[in-house]
C-alpha positions as CSV (number, residue, x, y, z in Angstrom):
1,M,26.5,27.4,-46.4
2,P,30.0,26.0,-46.1
3,R,30.6,28.3,-43.2
4,V,27.5,27.1,-41.5
5,G,28.5,23.5,-42.2
6,R,31.9,24.0,-40.6
7,V,30.3,25.7,-37.6
8,T,27.9,22.8,-37.2
9,E,30.6,20.2,-37.6
10,T,32.7,22.0,-35.0
11,G,29.8,22.1,-32.5
12,V,29.2,18.4,-33.0
13,Q,32.8,17.7,-32.4
14,R,32.8,19.7,-29.3
15,V,29.7,18.0,-27.9
16,F,31.2,14.6,-28.8
17,G,34.5,15.5,-27.2
18,S,32.9,16.8,-24.0
19,R,30.9,13.5,-23.8
20,V,34.1,11.5,-24.3
21,L,35.9,13.5,-21.6
22,G,32.9,13.0,-19.3
23,W,33.0,9.2,-19.8
24,L,36.7,9.2,-19.2
25,R,36.2,11.1,-15.9
26,V,33.6,8.7,-14.8
27,L,35.8,5.8,-15.7
28,R,38.7,7.3,-13.8
29,D,36.5,7.9,-10.7
30,D,35.2,4.3,-10.9
31,L,38.4,2.4,-11.5
32,W,41.2,4.7,-10.3
33,T,40.7,4.1,-6.6
34,A,42.3,1.9,-3.9
35,R,39.4,2.1,-1.4
36,A,38.9,-0.9,0.8
37,D,35.8,-3.1,0.3
38,P,36.1,-6.3,2.4
39,L,34.2,-9.3,1.3
40,P,31.5,-9.9,4.0
41,A,30.8,-13.2,5.7
42,F,28.5,-15.6,3.9
43,G,25.7,-16.5,6.4
44,R,26.3,-19.9,7.8
45,L,29.4,-20.4,5.8
46,R,31.0,-17.4,7.6
47,R,34.6,-17.2,6.4
48,V,34.8,-20.5,4.5
49,P,34.8,-18.8,1.1
50,H,37.7,-16.6,2.2
51,G,39.7,-19.7,3.0
52,V,38.8,-21.4,-0.3
53,L,39.9,-18.3,-2.3
54,C,43.2,-18.0,-0.4
55,F,43.8,-21.7,-1.2
56,A,43.0,-21.0,-4.9
57,A,45.4,-18.1,-4.9
58,F,48.2,-20.4,-3.7
59,W,47.5,-22.9,-6.4
60,I,47.2,-20.2,-9.1
61,T,50.7,-18.9,-8.1
62,F,52.1,-22.5,-8.0
63,G,50.5,-23.6,-11.2
64,G,51.2,-20.4,-13.1
65,T,54.9,-20.5,-12.1
66,A,55.1,-24.1,-13.5
67,Q,53.3,-23.1,-16.7
68,L,55.4,-20.1,-17.4
69,T,58.8,-21.7,-16.6
70,D,58.2,-25.2,-18.1
71,N,55.9,-24.6,-21.1
72,G,56.5,-20.9,-21.7
73,R,60.3,-21.3,-21.3
74,L,60.6,-18.3,-19.0
75,G,63.1,-18.2,-16.2
76,F,62.0,-18.6,-12.6
77,G,63.0,-15.1,-11.8
78,F,60.6,-13.8,-14.4
79,G,57.8,-16.4,-14.3
80,F,57.4,-16.5,-10.6
81,P,56.6,-12.7,-10.1
82,I,54.1,-12.9,-12.9
83,A,52.3,-15.9,-11.3
84,L,52.6,-14.3,-7.9
85,A,50.9,-11.2,-9.2
86,Q,48.0,-13.3,-10.6
87,G,47.6,-15.4,-7.5
88,G,48.1,-12.4,-5.1
89,A,45.4,-10.5,-7.0
90,V,42.9,-13.2,-6.0
91,A,43.8,-12.8,-2.3
92,L,43.9,-9.0,-2.6
93,A,40.4,-9.0,-4.1
94,L,39.1,-10.2,-0.7
95,W,39.7,-6.7,0.6
96,R,40.4,-4.3,-2.3
97,P,38.7,-5.6,-5.5
98,I,39.6,-2.7,-7.9
99,P,43.4,-2.7,-7.1
100,A,43.3,-6.5,-7.4
101,W,41.7,-6.2,-10.9
102,W,44.5,-3.8,-12.0
103,L,47.1,-6.2,-10.5
104,S,45.7,-9.3,-12.2
105,T,45.3,-7.5,-15.6
106,A,48.8,-6.1,-15.4
107,G,50.3,-9.5,-14.5
108,S,48.4,-11.1,-17.4
109,V,49.5,-8.5,-19.9
110,V,53.2,-8.7,-18.8
111,G,52.9,-12.5,-19.0
112,A,51.4,-12.3,-22.5
113,V,54.2,-10.0,-23.7
114,A,56.9,-12.3,-22.2
115,V,55.4,-15.4,-23.7
116,H,55.0,-13.6,-27.1
117,F,58.8,-13.0,-27.2
118,S,59.4,-16.6,-26.1
119,L,57.1,-18.0,-28.8
120,T,58.5,-15.8,-31.6
121,G,62.0,-16.5,-30.5
122,G,61.5,-20.3,-30.8
123,A,62.1,-21.1,-27.2
124,A,58.5,-22.2,-26.6
125,H,56.1,-24.1,-28.8
126,D,52.4,-24.9,-28.7
127,F,51.7,-22.7,-25.7
128,T,48.4,-20.8,-24.9
129,W,48.4,-17.1,-25.7
130,P,47.6,-14.4,-24.8
131,W,46.1,-15.8,-21.5
132,T,47.6,-18.7,-19.6
133,A,45.3,-21.1,-17.9
134,A,46.3,-19.8,-14.5
135,G,45.8,-16.2,-15.7
136,I,42.3,-17.0,-16.9
137,I,41.3,-18.5,-13.6
138,A,42.8,-15.6,-11.7
139,Q,41.1,-13.0,-13.8
140,L,37.7,-14.8,-13.6
141,L,37.9,-14.9,-9.7
142,V,38.9,-11.3,-9.5
143,L,36.1,-10.2,-11.8
144,L,33.6,-12.2,-9.8
145,L,34.7,-10.7,-6.5
146,L,34.7,-7.3,-8.1
147,A,31.1,-7.6,-9.4
148,L,29.9,-8.9,-6.0
149,R,30.8,-5.6,-4.3
150,V,30.8,-2.7,-6.7
151,R,28.1,-1.1,-8.8
152,T,27.1,-2.6,-12.1
153,R,28.6,0.3,-14.0
154,V,32.1,-0.3,-12.5
155,S,31.8,-4.1,-13.2
156,V,30.9,-3.4,-16.8
157,A,33.8,-0.9,-17.2
158,A,36.3,-3.5,-15.8
159,L,34.9,-6.2,-18.2
160,S,35.1,-3.8,-21.1
161,L,38.7,-3.0,-20.4
162,T,39.5,-6.7,-20.0
163,V,37.9,-7.4,-23.4
164,L,39.7,-4.5,-25.0
165,V,43.1,-5.6,-23.7
166,T,42.4,-9.2,-24.9
167,L,41.3,-8.0,-28.4
168,V,44.4,-5.8,-28.7
169,L,46.7,-8.7,-27.8
170,Q,44.8,-11.2,-29.9
171,S,44.3,-9.2,-33.1
172,V,47.1,-6.6,-33.2
173,W,50.0,-8.3,-31.7
174,E,49.5,-12.0,-32.1
175,A,52.3,-14.5,-32.5
176,P,52.7,-15.3,-36.2
177,H,52.9,-19.1,-35.8
178,L,49.6,-19.1,-33.9
179,Q,47.8,-17.5,-36.8
180,S,48.7,-20.4,-39.1
181,A,50.0,-23.5,-37.5
182,N,48.2,-23.7,-34.1
183,P,45.1,-21.4,-34.0
184,Q,43.5,-23.7,-31.4
185,Q,46.1,-22.5,-28.9
186,S,44.5,-19.0,-28.9
187,T,42.7,-18.3,-25.5
188,G,41.3,-14.8,-26.3
189,P,37.7,-15.8,-27.2
190,L,37.5,-18.2,-24.3
191,A,38.8,-15.6,-21.9
192,I,36.3,-13.0,-23.1
193,A,33.3,-15.4,-22.9
194,L,34.2,-16.6,-19.4
195,S,34.9,-13.1,-18.2
196,A,31.4,-12.0,-19.3
197,V,29.9,-15.0,-17.5
198,A,31.8,-14.2,-14.3
199,V,30.7,-10.6,-14.3
200,L,27.1,-11.4,-15.0
201,L,27.1,-14.0,-12.3
202,G,28.6,-11.5,-9.8
203,I,26.1,-8.8,-10.8
204,A,23.2,-11.3,-10.3
205,L,24.4,-12.4,-6.9
206,R,25.0,-8.8,-5.8
207,S,21.5,-7.8,-6.9
208,R,20.0,-10.7,-5.1
209,R,21.9,-9.9,-1.9
210,E,20.8,-6.2,-2.1
211,A,17.2,-7.3,-2.7
212,R,17.2,-9.6,0.3
213,A,18.8,-6.8,2.5
214,E,16.1,-4.4,1.3
215,V,13.4,-6.9,2.0
216,G,14.8,-7.4,5.5
217,R,15.0,-3.7,6.1
218,L,11.4,-3.2,4.9
219,T,10.2,-6.1,7.1
220,T,11.9,-4.6,10.2
221,L,10.3,-1.2,9.4
222,T,6.9,-2.8,8.9
223,A,7.1,-4.6,12.2
224,E,8.2,-1.5,14.0
225,E,5.4,0.5,12.3
226,R,2.9,-2.2,13.2
227,A,4.0,-2.2,16.8
228,R,3.9,1.6,17.0
229,R,0.4,1.7,15.4
230,T,-0.8,-1.0,17.8
231,L,0.6,1.0,20.7
232,L,-1.1,4.2,19.6
233,E,-4.4,2.3,19.1
234,E,-4.2,0.8,22.5
235,R,-3.5,4.2,24.0
236,N,-6.5,5.6,22.2
237,R,-8.7,2.8,23.7
238,I,-7.3,3.5,27.1
239,A,-7.9,7.2,26.7
240,R,-11.5,6.6,25.7
241,E,-12.1,4.2,28.6
242,L,-10.6,6.7,31.1
243,H,-12.9,9.3,29.6
244,D,-15.9,7.1,30.4
245,V,-14.7,6.6,34.0
246,V,-13.9,10.2,34.6
247,A,-17.0,11.5,32.8
248,H,-19.2,9.4,35.1
249,H,-17.8,11.0,38.3
250,M,-17.8,14.5,36.8
251,S,-21.5,14.1,36.0
252,V,-22.2,13.0,39.5
253,I,-20.2,16.0,40.9
254,S,-22.2,18.3,38.6
255,I,-25.6,16.9,39.7
256,Q,-24.6,16.9,43.4
257,A,-23.4,20.5,43.2
258,Q,-26.7,21.5,41.6
259,V,-28.8,19.6,44.2
260,A,-26.8,20.6,47.3
261,P,-28.3,24.1,47.7
262,H,-31.8,22.7,47.9
263,L,-30.8,20.4,50.8
264,V,-29.9,23.4,53.0
265,E,-32.5,25.8,54.4
266,D,-31.6,29.4,53.4
267,P,-28.1,28.6,52.1
268,P,-25.7,31.6,52.1
269,D,-24.8,33.3,48.9
270,E,-21.1,32.2,49.3
271,L,-22.2,28.6,49.4
272,R,-24.4,29.0,46.3
273,E,-21.5,30.7,44.5
274,N,-19.0,27.9,45.4
275,L,-21.4,25.2,44.4
276,E,-22.2,26.9,41.2
277,G,-18.5,27.2,40.5
278,I,-18.0,23.5,41.2
279,R,-20.8,22.7,38.8
280,N,-19.5,25.0,36.1
281,N,-16.0,23.5,36.4
282,A,-17.4,20.0,36.2
283,L,-19.4,20.9,33.1
284,E,-16.4,22.5,31.5
285,A,-14.3,19.4,32.2
286,L,-17.0,17.3,30.6
287,T,-16.9,19.5,27.5
288,E,-13.1,19.1,27.2
289,L,-13.4,15.4,27.7
290,R,-15.9,15.2,24.9
291,R,-13.6,17.1,22.6
292,V,-10.7,14.8,23.3
293,L,-12.9,11.8,22.7
294,G,-14.1,13.3,19.4
295,V,-10.5,13.7,18.2
296,L,-9.7,10.1,19.2
297,R,-12.7,8.7,17.4
298,S,-12.1,10.7,14.3
299,E,-8.6,9.2,14.1
300,D,-9.9,5.7,14.7
301,P,-13.4,5.5,13.3
302,G,-13.7,1.7,13.6
303,T,-15.9,0.3,16.3
304,D,-15.1,-2.7,18.4
305,A,-17.5,-5.2,19.9
306,P,-18.2,-4.8,23.6
307,A,-16.3,-7.0,26.0
308,D,-19.2,-9.0,27.2
309,G,-20.6,-9.6,23.7
310,G,-23.3,-7.0,23.9
311,N,-24.1,-4.4,21.2
312,D,-24.9,-1.4,23.3
313,P,-22.1,1.2,22.8
314,H,-23.5,3.2,25.8
315,S,-23.1,0.5,28.4
316,P,-20.9,1.3,31.4
317,Q,-17.3,0.3,31.5
318,P,-16.8,-3.2,32.8
319,T,-15.4,-3.8,36.3
320,L,-14.5,-7.0,38.2
321,D,-18.2,-7.3,39.1
322,R,-18.7,-8.5,35.5
323,L,-15.8,-11.0,35.6
324,D,-18.2,-13.9,36.1
325,A,-20.1,-13.0,32.9
326,L,-16.8,-12.8,31.0
327,V,-15.8,-16.3,32.3
328,E,-19.2,-17.7,31.4
329,N,-18.9,-16.3,27.8
330,T,-15.4,-17.8,27.6
331,R,-16.7,-21.2,28.7
332,A,-19.4,-21.1,26.2
333,A,-16.7,-20.7,23.5
334,G,-15.2,-24.0,24.6
335,L,-12.5,-23.1,27.1
336,A,-12.5,-24.7,30.5
337,V,-11.9,-21.8,33.0
338,T,-11.6,-21.8,36.8
339,T,-11.6,-18.7,38.9
340,R,-10.2,-18.0,42.3
341,T,-10.4,-14.8,44.4
342,T,-8.1,-14.4,47.4
343,G,-7.8,-11.7,50.0
344,E,-10.5,-9.4,51.3
345,R,-12.5,-8.0,48.4
346,R,-12.9,-4.3,48.6
347,P,-13.8,-1.5,46.2
348,L,-11.0,-0.3,44.0
349,P,-10.5,2.7,41.7
350,S,-12.4,2.4,38.5
351,G,-9.2,2.5,36.4
352,V,-7.7,-0.4,38.3
353,E,-10.8,-2.6,38.0
354,L,-11.2,-1.7,34.3
355,S,-7.5,-2.6,33.5
356,A,-7.8,-5.8,35.5
357,Y,-10.9,-6.8,33.6
358,R,-9.3,-6.0,30.2
359,I,-6.1,-7.9,31.1
360,V,-8.1,-11.0,32.0
361,Q,-10.2,-10.6,28.9
362,E,-7.2,-10.4,26.6
363,A,-5.4,-13.2,28.3
364,L,-8.4,-15.6,27.9
365,S,-8.8,-14.5,24.3
366,N,-5.1,-15.4,23.7
367,V,-5.7,-18.8,25.2
368,L,-8.7,-19.4,22.9
369,R,-6.7,-18.3,19.8
370,H,-3.3,-19.9,20.5
371,A,-3.9,-22.8,22.9
372,P,-6.7,-25.0,21.5
373,G,-7.9,-27.7,24.0
374,A,-6.1,-26.1,26.9
375,S,-7.7,-25.2,30.2
376,A,-7.2,-21.9,32.0
377,S,-7.3,-20.6,35.6
378,V,-7.9,-17.0,36.7
379,E,-6.8,-15.7,40.1
380,I,-7.6,-12.3,41.5
381,A,-5.7,-11.5,44.6
382,Y,-6.5,-8.5,46.8
383,V,-3.3,-7.6,48.5
384,P,-2.7,-4.6,50.9
385,F,-1.0,-2.4,48.3
386,G,-2.8,-3.4,45.1
387,L,-4.4,-6.0,43.0
388,R,-2.6,-9.1,41.5
389,V,-4.1,-10.7,38.4
390,E,-2.8,-14.1,37.1
391,V,-4.1,-16.1,34.1
392,V,-2.5,-19.5,33.6
393,N,-3.3,-22.0,30.8
394,S,-2.2,-25.6,30.4
395,R,-0.4,-27.1,27.4
396,P,-2.5,-27.0,24.2
397,L,-3.8,-30.3,22.9
398,H,-3.9,-29.2,19.3
399,E,-1.9,-27.0,17.0
400,A,-3.1,-23.5,16.9
401,P,-4.5,-22.3,13.5
402,A,-3.2,-19.2,11.9
403,S,-4.5,-16.1,13.7
404,P,-5.6,-13.0,11.7
405,G,-4.7,-10.7,14.6
406,A,-1.7,-8.4,14.7
407,G,-0.1,-10.3,17.5
408,H,0.3,-7.3,19.9
409,G,-2.2,-8.2,22.7
410,L,0.6,-8.4,25.2
411,L,1.7,-4.9,24.2
412,G,-1.7,-3.5,25.2
413,M,-1.8,-5.4,28.5
414,R,1.7,-4.0,29.4
415,E,0.6,-0.5,28.4
416,R,-2.4,-0.8,30.8
417,A,-0.3,-2.0,33.7
418,A,2.3,0.7,33.1
419,M,-0.3,3.4,32.9
420,L,-1.3,2.6,36.5
421,G,2.4,2.3,37.7
422,G,2.3,-1.5,37.8
423,D,4.0,-4.2,35.8
424,L,3.1,-7.2,33.8
425,T,5.0,-10.4,32.9
426,A,4.2,-13.0,30.3
427,H,6.2,-16.2,29.8
428,P,5.9,-19.9,28.8
429,R,5.7,-22.4,31.6
430,P,7.9,-25.6,31.8
431,N,4.9,-27.8,31.1
432,G,4.2,-26.2,27.8
433,G,1.5,-23.7,29.1
434,Y,1.6,-20.0,29.4
435,Q,1.3,-17.5,32.3
436,V,0.3,-13.9,32.4
437,S,0.8,-12.1,35.7
438,A,0.1,-8.4,36.5
439,F,0.3,-6.3,39.6
440,L,-1.7,-3.1,39.7
441,P,-0.7,-0.9,42.6
442,V,-3.4,0.9,44.7
443,D,-2.9,3.4,47.5
444,P,-4.2,1.6,50.7
445,R,-5.8,4.8,51.8
446,A,-7.8,5.2,48.5
447,G,-11.1,3.4,48.3
448,G,-13.3,2.7,45.4
449,P,-16.0,4.9,44.2
450,D,-19.1,4.8,46.4
451,L,-21.0,7.3,44.4
452,P,-24.3,6.4,42.9
453,D,-24.2,5.2,39.3
454,V,-25.9,8.3,37.7
455,P,-25.8,8.1,33.9
456,D,-24.8,11.2,32.0
457,P,-26.8,11.7,28.8
458,A,-24.4,14.3,27.5
459,T,-21.5,11.9,27.3
460,D,-21.1,9.2,24.6
461,P,-18.9,6.5,26.2
462,K,-17.7,3.7,24.1
463,D,-16.8,0.2,25.3
464,D,-13.8,-1.3,23.5
465,T,-12.1,-4.6,23.8
466,A,-8.4,-4.6,24.6
């Protein structure tokens, strides 16, 4: 049993010793470094705190020299370097807080030792010990600047060593006449209490700054994610609308390829084979389009209201022919809208007319949401190489209420214009209004579809608002 006890005791000692060595290694890694850590600018104050601290460092050096030479009875050649170390530590802490803490602590310890011999030798009387007033101020500023920029563990380690040094000087090596005649001159307890307050304040301010930085980072990430999600949703809507447009024409091609052989008397076999191949290709394309649409709808199962206020999800995609109905619905909502069409109206590709309709729809919706009491004008200009769309609203008469939308309507309009190779601009007007202008290019040799509107019961188009 005694042998077992000795073995157990030896194991405990080894474990305790290894832990102590581990703590000492951590302490060395935390505090035995000279790495630079500049104090950042403080918002609107910019570099004002840096100037204040440099001014404080000057007065700590000046005041500490006066205290040590006049009251502490130290010579200038000995008192000035100690005070310079304390004041210089404050300035050094702006760039290298840990070396500054070592410099301030070393200066204060050397000053305490010098004043101790001065007090015990009778050269000085009634002087603060072990910390001078200038030494306390310097140590507090250095600890505060340290806690503002290093981890909490490092700040607590620096505070612990400061308290340990103070207790050693205060309890083990205190001037005899301070223990009896003038105990009120002892500054050890005051220095410990103020040092703890400075470190706690620095840790709190550092935690607050890091929390605000994290909130700002998360806000930026959230905004970027919201914009990316809105862009993907808008692209899904555009893909579905393009499916509806293309599916219509592919259905017509399939029907015409099926009917064409019956319009020719005794058609040759080669003609029948070619028409059958056209019809099969059209049906295969329709099948692939339905698959793509199914994937898009499975990722975005929500349904949107049709643009013209209807509830029929199988209605054809809107074109500029339905622009008057859109304007009437907008007027019924309380917005005064005027329309103007310039140039020679001609049929345009379905994608161009659909995008123009959606851009006008979104622009008018934005006026209703963000410009209460304003009036709007819509201009559709048929130009030789494309279509120009412009929606302008006047200055709002009332303050706009909070909108529940995501605020990315302009992103969708720009995506539609870019899809067709066009561009879109949106900017405030000098009179307080807003203007949205888009140009959708069209090949002058390309005309609009003049095929009959043959519905395809196999497709399941969906009409979404932009």
